[in-house]
C-alpha positions, 0 to 999 in steps of 0.5 A: 810750969811746962810752958815755962820749961819749953820757953826756956829751951826754945830761947837757947840758940844751941842746946845740949841734948843726950840721945838714948836708945837700945835697938832690937838686938837688945845688946845695950844702951847707945848714948850720945851727947850732941849740940843742936841748933835750929829745928825742922829743915834748918836743924843742925846737929853735931856729935860731941861724944858717944858711948855704948853701955852693954847690958849686964848679961843677966839683964839682957837675958831678962830683957830678951825674955820680955819679947815672949808673948808669955812674959808676965806683967809683973816682970814687964813692970820690974824691968821698965824701972830697972832699964830706966835706971840703967838708961839714967846711969848711961846718961850720967856716965856720958856727962862725966866723961864729957867733963860736964855737970848734969845741969849743963844738959838741956834735955835727954831724949830716950827711945827706951827699949822696945819689947813689943811692936804691933803695927796696924795691919800686921800679922799680930793686929787683932783687928782681923779677928776681934769683935771690938776691932777699933780697940786693937788697931796698932800698939807698941811698948817701950820700957825704960821709965822716963820718970826714973831717968828724969829723977836720977839725972835732974834733966828733963826727958822726952820719951815714948816717941812711937805712940802719937804716930800710931794714934794717928794711924801710922806704924810708929816706925821708922822714925829715923827718916826725919834725921836721915833727911836732915843729915844726908839729903843732897840736891844732886844725888838720890841716896838710900840710907840703909840702917842694919841693926837687929831689923834693917830699914831704908830711907830713900832721899830723892835728889833735891826732894823735900820731907814729903818726898821721903820713902822709908820702911823696914826692909826685913831682918838685919842682924837679928837672925845671925846674932841668934844663931851665933848665940846658939852655936857658941852657947852664948860665948859670942852674941854676934858675928864680928866682921862677918868672919864666921859667916864667911866660912860657909856657903849659901844654901840656895834652896834654904834662901829661897824658902826664907825669901818666901816670908810674907813680910817681904811682899807686903807693900810699904808703909810697913815695919817689923820686929822680933814678933816676926823675925825673933825666937820663934822664927829662928827656932823654925829655921834651926829645925829646917836646917837640921832636917836638911842637914845644913852645916852651921857655917852654911846656915850662918852664910845663908842667914846673912844672904837673907838679910842682903837679899831682902834689902836688895829685893825691897829696893827692886820691888818698892824703890827702883821702879820709880827712882834711880839710886845714886848711892847707898849709905850703910849704918848700924852694926851690920854695916861693919859685917864685911860678908854682908857688905859683899853680899849686898854689893853683889846684889846691887851691881852698879850702885856704890855703897858707902858707910855713914863714916864716909859722909862724916857721921858715926854709924854707931851713934846715928840712931841715938843722935836721931832721937836727940834730934827728935827730942829737940823737935818735941820740945819746940812743939814741931812734928817730926814723923814722916807720914810717907814712911809711917803711913800716919794720917798727918804729921804729929809731935812725937814723944811725951815730956817728963820734967825733971 
C-alpha cells in the first residue's frame, strides 16, 4: 500500500502540499499551501496561501509548560494529541480558505511543535556522565501527533523530520538549509540567509556553490529572550515587541551585554544547534535576577536583549564564516526580521554588508519555514535525502521524516 501511495505521488508533475510548523516561540501554527514540482536541485515551489493560527492562550501556556524538565509524561501524552488536532484544524482551515477540498491536497508535511531538543555534544548530552553513553547520544521530541492529522484530514502526512538525521549522528537541525538552497542560491552572490525566530540560524550559500558547500548552524537566541521579557513586563498582555518599539526606548547596557556574550554556546564550533534548553526560562530567570541586582531599567534590559541577538549573529559570522567567505548579502526572515530595532543593531554590526528581507527576493518571510517543510515532505515522499550534513554534522545524507498514510 505504501509503495502504491508513493508511486501515485511521484507520477504527478505538480503536487499540492501543505506545510505545517510551530517554532520555538510556540506562538501558534504556521500553515502554507504550496505547488511543488520536481525534486532535489531541480525542485520548484510556489506559495499559494499562508495563514498563522495562534494557539489559544490556555494551550500555549500548557505547551510552554512542557519545556520544563519536570513536565509529567501524562501531560506530554495529552498535548501530543491535542496539538495534533490543532494542526489538523489549521490544515483544514487553509484548505477551505483556498476553496479546495481535502482530496485536492496530495500531502501534509508537519514539523510539529518541538518541546525538547538535545543534540549530540551539547550541554544536555548525557553521554558525558552516563555509564551507557551510547544510549544517550542525541535526542529530540516534537509533538502534534501525525496520525491524528491524517485521520482528521484524510490526507497523507509526513512528520518527525529531525529523527533520522540524529540517528545518523547529526544535530537534527537546522533542516531549512535544503530549502534555502533551492530558493535563494545565486551563481554570482554569496548570501547569508538569516532566520530570526525564537532561535536564530544562518544558512551560507556560497556563490555558484552546490549543496555540499552549504554552511549552516544556529547562531544563538533570536526572539526568545525578548519575547519572554515582554511577557513578564506586561503580565502577559503582550508576548512580543512589535516593530521593536519598546526596545527602541532603552539604551544597551554594555556591561550586561558583555556578560551575555560569554555564553559558552557562542564559542562552540559548528555544526551546532540550540533551543529553549539553553536560552529558555532558566536563562531568562538568571538574566532578570542579574538585571535587578544591577538596577537595570526594564527598557534598557529589553534593548540589551535585542543587542544580544544582533551581536551573537554578527559574532557567528566573524568567527565561523567571514574568515573564509565574503558575504555579499544578508537576507533576513522570521519574526525578528520585522523588528526595526534589531535590524538597525544588526546592520551597525555588519557594516558594508547590505541587509535585505525575504520579501525583497519574492519570498514571504512569515511563510518560508512552513514552505521549507512542505519541500522536505516532498523529498521524503520521493525517497530523496534532504538533510545537509555540512549543516547538521550527520555522517551521510538521509531521507527525513516518517510517512503516515491517510
